[in-house]
N, C-alpha and C positions, 0 to 999 in steps of 0.2 A: 844585095844579095837577103832575100824573104830570109828570114827565122821565122820557126814555129812557135808560139807558145806553150807551154807543159801542157795548157789545156788543149788545146786541139792536137796534141801526140799521144792523148789517152783515148784509149778504142771508146769506141761507140756503145751505145747503149744495146743493142743488137751484138754487135762482137762481144758483149762482155757476160750476155743471158748466154751465148753461144761456148764460149770458155766453162761458164759455170756448169752448164749441162754436162760437159764432158768431165768434170773434176764429178759434178753428185754423181755420173750414172757407174764410175767406177766405186766412189764407197756404196753404190747402192748394192754393186758384185758384190764387195766384201761380207757386209752385214746378210746379203743372203749366203755367202760360203759359212759363213759361221752361226747361222737360222737353225741349225740342227745342233747346236752344243747345248748342252743341259748344264755342264758343270766345270769346274775351272781344268780339271784333266786335259777333258774333250779340246774344249781351245786350245792348252799347251800342245796338245797333240796336232792338233791341224799346223799350229804355228811351227814345230818342228818340222813339219809335213811341207808348209812353204819354203823352209829352208834347206830341205835336203834337196826336191826340187830347183831352186832357183839355179839360176846360171852361173858358172865359176866366171870369176874377172881375169883379162888378162893382164901375164905376168907384168908388162909394163906398166899396170896401170896399182901397182903394188908395191909403191912408192911412199915416202911419210907426209908427203903434202894430202895424202887420200887419206888418211889414220886419221880416224875417229876417236878424239881423246872424250874419254867419259863411259867411253863403254868397258864392261867387265874382261871381257876378250878382244882379241886382235880382231878391229872392224875397219873393214878398205870402203870408199867410197869416192868413186870418178862419176865427175858430169862435165856433160857437152852439150852443145848448141845446135839446133838444127831449123831453117825457118823460122825465129826468136822463141821456139821452145827448147826448156830444158831437158835433157833426160839421164837419170844416174843409174849407176850400173853399183853392185856392193857384192864384198862375200866376208865371210868374218871365219875364224877358227870352231866356231862354234852354233850347232845347227838353232837354236834359241835361237840368237840374235842375227843371225842370217833370216830368219823367219820375221824376226822383228821390225829388220830393213824392208823387208819386201811387203808388210804392209803400208807401208811408208813411201815408198816404191810404185807401187801398186798404182796408187792414188796423184800421187803429184808428175811422176814420171810423161814429156810426152805435152806438160802444160806449160803455161807463160812463167816467167820467174816473179809475175804480179801475183798470179796464184798460191804458188810456194808461198811469198814471205808474207799473203792477206791472211789468208785461210787456213790454220792452225789443225792440226788435224782431231779435230773435236770428237768422230768419229769412231778411234780407239777407244774414248770416253765411253760413248753411247754403247760401245760392244760390248763392256764392262772388260776390256782388257788390261789396260793399266793398274784398275784395284788387284788382280789376279796376279799380277806381277811380285817379284821381289822388288827392293827397293834398287838394288843396282842394277837389274833388269830394266825397272822402268825411269832411272837416269839416264839409261844407255839409251833407252826410246829418243828420249829427249836432248841427247849428244846428236843423235843421229839425224834429226830433226832439225837440231840447229845449225849442225854442217851441211844440209841441205838449205839451208834458208840463206849462209852465206854464202855458198856457192849459187845461190839462185839472184844475187845482189850485186855481187861478183860480174855475173852475166850481162845484169842490166846496167849497170855502172861503164862496160865494156863496150855493151850496144848504144850508146847513150854517147859515147866518145867519137 
């Protein structure tokens, strides 16, 4: 029986470039979306609008294991894999929290679990979104990202079995 070394299982340079291209393009889309915001209030309004327009989570995914602990409001985060990519869906009882989840989901959904694990959401700081959040909201967005990383790790371990 032939086994593959960990090195041979890693994506090649071209595949990594393609994976990062997708990730970077989504960040650029978000940067452009916020480019006309000149103050804290306009950024908050856009985040709330994102939350208002986000799709609702199916009731069967609103279960205890999908709750994001550390959020100020009740937040559910569901993930699933398809073709070695991980996808995320979320819903919260607060529009601002839903919008914050959308900021992460927009960039990380449809990416490989490795991308989720290796590349933190630095773009949020570049957009000056974290600095404008209350400490509880900032903790919430970090909790959402932590749960996304946990789900990505779970998917990666499951895939390698």
